[in-house]
C-alpha positions, 0 to 999 in steps of 0.5 A, spaced: 370 841 594 376 840 598 382 835 597 387 834 602 394 831 600 399 828 605 406 827 604 412 825 609 411 817 611 416 812 610 420 807 614 424 809 620 428 805 625 426 806 633 428 812 636 427 816 629 423 821 627 419 823 621 415 829 619 408 829 616 405 834 612 398 835 609 396 841 605 388 843 603 386 845 596 380 848 594 375 853 595 377 854 602 375 860 606 377 858 613 379 852 617 377 851 624 380 844 626 386 840 623 388 833 626 392 827 625 389 820 626 392 813 625 389 806 623 393 800 625 391 793 621 385 790 625 384 797 629 380 802 629 382 809 627 384 813 633 386 820 634 393 822 634 393 830 635 388 836 633 390 843 633 384 848 633 385 856 631 393 857 632 394 854 639 389 850 642 392 843 641 390 836 643 394 829 643 393 822 645 396 820 651 401 815 647 404 820 643 404 826 648 412 829 649 414 825 642 409 828 637 408 836 635 402 838 631 402 845 628 399 849 622 400 854 617 394 858 616 397 861 610 398 855 606 392 851 609 397 846 611 398 842 618 404 838 620 406 832 625 413 832 627 414 825 630 420 824 634 422 818 638 418 813 634 416 806 636 414 800 633 407 801 636 407 808 632 406 803 626 400 805 622 397 809 616 396 816 618 390 820 616 390 828 616 383 831 617 380 838 616 374 841 617 372 849 616 368 853 611 368 854 604 367 860 600 360 858 598 358 858 606 358 851 606 361 847 611 366 841 610 370 835 613 375 832 609 380 826 610 387 825 606 388 819 603 393 816 608 400 815 609 404 809 611 409 810 617 413 804 619 417 803 625 422 797 625 429 795 626 
């Protein structure tokens, strides 16, 4: 199947920046959608941003103007550049991808999650 490996989380002060990465490995023929979600303790998992094809992006209102999602199709990788981070951005961030395998089957996979903590 498809495995997603995330990196880039950590501890940052308010106003700081982090860049998350998520790379897919496996028998992937093509990836339709890539996205980032986050889950704070006691909360549900919420959409942060998605990118479909090359330029179609969607953001949660709370991160518009601060976060940027991008993808590298050649590397099957999605990025999330997070600027001006605030304490309310503290959460475990998960990447998600869906697409088609070489077998012709579709797939949806999730990363293991990476912790982002914003604190002074």
